[in-house]
N, CA, C and O of each residue as an XYZ file, in Angstrom:
272
protein
N       4.427    -18.301     39.810
C       5.465    -18.759     39.014
C       6.761    -18.762     39.818
O       7.169    -17.803     40.473
N       7.310    -19.844     39.708
C       8.758    -19.979     40.316
C       9.640    -20.233     39.333
O       9.335    -20.945     38.377
N      10.908    -19.636     39.480
C      11.891    -19.940     38.447
C      13.216    -19.516     38.882
O      13.353    -18.727     39.817
N      14.213    -20.019     38.226
C      15.546    -19.802     38.525
C      16.351    -19.432     37.328
O      16.285    -20.107     36.301
N      17.088    -18.406     37.426
C      18.081    -17.941     36.330
C      19.211    -18.874     36.214
O      20.054    -18.808     37.109
N      19.381    -19.733     35.271
C      20.471    -20.625     35.141
C      21.735    -20.227     34.446
O      22.826    -20.762     34.641
N      21.478    -19.164     33.551
C      22.599    -18.465     32.787
C      22.357    -17.212     32.466
O      21.231    -16.922     32.062
N      23.291    -16.291     32.573
C      23.100    -14.939     32.134
C      24.347    -14.302     31.755
O      25.393    -14.554     32.353
N      24.277    -13.434     30.720
C      25.515    -12.833     30.174
C      25.047    -11.312     29.669
O      24.056    -11.157     28.956
N      25.743    -10.394     30.051
C      25.443     -8.941     29.535
C      26.360     -8.615     28.433
O      27.570     -8.756     28.614
N      25.917     -8.202     27.336
C      26.679     -7.656     26.083
C      26.660     -6.179     26.164
O      25.696     -5.569     25.703
N      27.690     -5.534     26.736
C      27.729     -4.177     26.755
C      27.581     -3.445     25.511
O      26.792     -2.505     25.425
N      28.380     -3.876     24.439
C      28.203     -3.248     23.171
C      26.786     -3.173     22.570
O      26.402     -2.185     21.943
N      26.098     -4.163     22.770
C      24.700     -4.188     22.324
C      23.639     -3.899     23.324
O      22.443     -3.885     23.034
N      24.143     -3.655     24.578
C      23.264     -3.376     25.689
C      22.195     -4.316     25.808
O      21.039     -3.907     25.914
N      22.459     -5.503     25.803
C      21.550     -6.743     26.015
C      21.946     -7.698     27.006
O      23.124     -8.039     27.117
N      21.037     -8.147     27.729
C      21.212     -9.333     28.785
C      20.615    -10.479     28.061
O      19.499    -10.387     27.550
N      21.286    -11.490     28.008
C      20.869    -12.821     27.451
C      20.901    -13.679     28.709
O      21.835    -13.663     29.511
N      19.743    -14.474     28.826
C      19.643    -15.398     29.931
C      18.813    -16.570     29.708
O      18.008    -16.586     28.777
N      18.959    -17.587     30.527
C      18.227    -18.810     30.510
C      17.680    -18.967     31.896
O      18.364    -18.795     32.905
N      16.357    -19.317     31.898
C      15.672    -19.580     33.070
C      14.732    -20.865     33.012
O      14.150    -21.229     31.990
N      14.669    -21.449     34.147
C      13.800    -22.775     34.210
C      12.924    -22.618     35.441
O      13.329    -22.035     36.447
N      11.738    -23.141     35.337
C      10.892    -23.133     36.540
C       9.536    -23.810     36.389
O       9.430    -24.802     35.668
N       8.479    -23.295     37.058
C       7.229    -23.896     37.014
C       6.173    -22.850     37.029
O       6.270    -21.847     37.737
N       5.210    -23.075     36.283
C       4.035    -22.061     36.176
C       2.754    -22.756     35.952
O       2.599    -23.352     34.886
N       1.801    -22.745     36.854
C       0.510    -23.275     36.724
C       0.688    -24.853     36.653
O      -0.106    -25.493     35.964
N       1.633    -25.455     37.296
C       1.938    -26.788     37.262
C       2.729    -27.373     36.152
O       2.951    -28.582     36.083
N       3.168    -26.483     35.255
C       3.783    -26.805     33.975
C       5.302    -26.498     34.051
O       5.546    -25.375     34.492
N       6.255    -27.171     33.754
C       7.687    -26.811     33.808
C       8.011    -26.121     32.519
O       7.385    -26.352     31.484
N       9.036    -25.238     32.604
C       9.315    -24.464     31.400
C      10.731    -24.147     31.465
O      11.313    -24.082     32.548
N      11.353    -23.932     30.274
C      12.864    -23.502     30.249
C      12.669    -22.459     29.002
O      12.060    -22.706     27.961
N      13.298    -21.290     29.332
C      13.206    -20.052     28.431
C      14.571    -19.586     28.175
O      15.301    -19.474     29.160
N      15.084    -19.268     26.909
C      16.345    -18.666     26.657
C      15.899    -17.524     25.831
O      15.221    -17.672     24.814
N      16.310    -16.334     26.308
C      15.925    -15.064     25.602
C      16.894    -13.971     25.822
O      17.886    -14.198     26.516
N      16.704    -12.812     25.301
C      17.433    -11.618     25.557
C      16.577    -10.493     25.778
O      15.440    -10.481     25.307
N      17.082     -9.445     26.529
C      16.397     -8.275     26.866
C      17.328     -7.051     26.666
O      18.526     -7.108     26.943
N      16.748     -5.986     26.193
C      17.567     -4.707     25.995
C      17.481     -4.103     27.321
O      16.388     -3.880     27.841
N      18.681     -3.806     27.934
C      18.878     -3.005     29.152
C      19.569     -1.734     29.023
O      20.560     -1.668     28.297
N      19.134     -0.691     29.672
C      19.850      0.518     29.514
C      21.116      0.537     30.283
O      22.061      1.214     29.878
N      21.187     -0.136     31.322
C      22.577     -0.343     31.946
C      22.708     -1.711     32.497
O      21.713     -2.422     32.636
N      23.993     -2.137     32.841
C      24.225     -3.555     33.117
C      23.609     -3.846     34.590
O      23.776     -3.064     35.526
N      22.886     -5.046     34.691
C      22.297     -5.328     35.922
C      23.465     -6.055     36.694
O      23.856     -7.170     36.349
N      23.991     -5.373     37.737
C      25.259     -5.789     38.455
C      25.141     -6.755     39.466
O      26.174     -7.270     39.891
N      23.921     -7.123     39.973
C      23.766     -8.183     40.980
C      22.913     -9.294     40.502
O      22.161     -9.100     39.548
N      22.971    -10.407     41.074
C      22.166    -11.502     40.800
C      20.652    -10.995     41.057
O      19.783    -11.265     40.229
N      20.408    -10.380     42.025
C      18.909     -9.943     42.322
C      18.430     -9.112     41.166
O      17.290     -9.314     40.749
N      19.212     -8.168     40.588
C      18.874     -7.354     39.347
C      18.601     -8.185     38.115
O      17.755     -7.867     37.280
N      19.344     -9.246     38.041
C      19.194    -10.149     36.899
C      17.940    -10.884     37.035
O      17.205    -11.006     36.054
N      17.627    -11.395     38.195
C      16.370    -11.980     38.474
C      15.134    -11.095     38.187
O      14.138    -11.538     37.616
N      15.244     -9.942     38.575
C      14.149     -8.938     38.418
C      13.908     -8.670     36.892
O      12.772     -8.615     36.422
N      15.064     -8.506     36.136
C      14.868     -8.329     34.650
C      14.311     -9.544     34.028
O      13.522     -9.431     33.089
N      14.701    -10.821     34.529
C      14.095    -12.035     33.867
C      12.615    -12.083     34.323
O      11.761    -12.484     33.532
N      12.316    -11.721     35.467
C      11.001    -11.874     35.930
C      10.116    -10.865     34.951
O       9.100    -11.261     34.381
N      10.551     -9.717     34.845
C       9.723     -8.884     33.801
C       9.570     -9.426     32.505
O       8.464     -9.374     31.967
N      10.656    -10.001     31.867
C      10.579    -10.618     30.539
C       9.676    -11.753     30.592
O       8.808    -11.886     29.730
N       9.837    -12.689     31.671
C       8.895    -13.858     31.622
C       7.576    -13.520     31.747
O       6.762    -14.162     31.085
N       7.168    -12.557     32.530
C       5.775    -12.040     32.705
C       5.289    -11.539     31.344
O       4.160    -11.846     30.960
N       6.101    -10.776     30.600
C       5.795    -10.364     29.281
C       5.504    -11.614     28.229
O       4.555    -11.637     27.446
N       6.462    -12.596     28.361
C       6.335    -13.661     27.459
C       5.014    -14.519     27.704
O       4.335    -14.955     26.774
N       4.730    -14.708     29.000
C       3.489    -15.553     29.318
C       2.253    -14.819     29.179
O       1.224    -15.495     29.189
N       2.150    -13.515     29.047
C       1.008    -12.797     28.658
C       0.708    -12.881     27.162
O      -0.435    -12.609     26.793
N       1.541    -13.198     26.360
C       1.411    -13.376     24.878
C       0.510    -14.657     24.608
O       0.752    -15.679     25.251
N      -0.408    -14.639     23.780
C      -1.232    -15.768     23.292
C      -0.328    -16.830     22.568
O       0.527    -16.418     21.784
N      -0.464    -18.081     22.776
C       0.260    -19.234     22.165
C      -0.417    -19.536     20.870
O      -1.551    -19.114     20.642
N       0.255    -20.259     20.020
C      -0.282    -20.714     18.753
C      -1.604    -21.481     18.942
O      -2.451    -21.566     18.053
N      -1.722    -22.040     20.179
C      -2.954    -23.056     20.343
C      -4.050    -22.037     20.829
O      -5.195    -22.487     20.876
N      -3.884    -20.896     21.148
C      -4.908    -19.962     21.599
C      -5.060    -20.017     23.112
O      -6.006    -19.441     23.648
N      -4.174    -20.680     23.802
C      -4.243    -20.631     25.217
C      -3.465    -19.684     25.926
O      -3.519    -19.635     27.155
């Protein structure tokens, strides 16, 4: 899986990181916009990327409505 975080914003009062990521997985392009609860603010771009990787991995493990 290759992806790039195109947008991110941390909401301190809600302790949530909102982000958008686009990339490719198994030959298919994807764009995801989601949020993640974080115990502390990810201060570097690398930390945001790692949080996004963890969330995308979690999302792609879920079964889709089509059963794939």
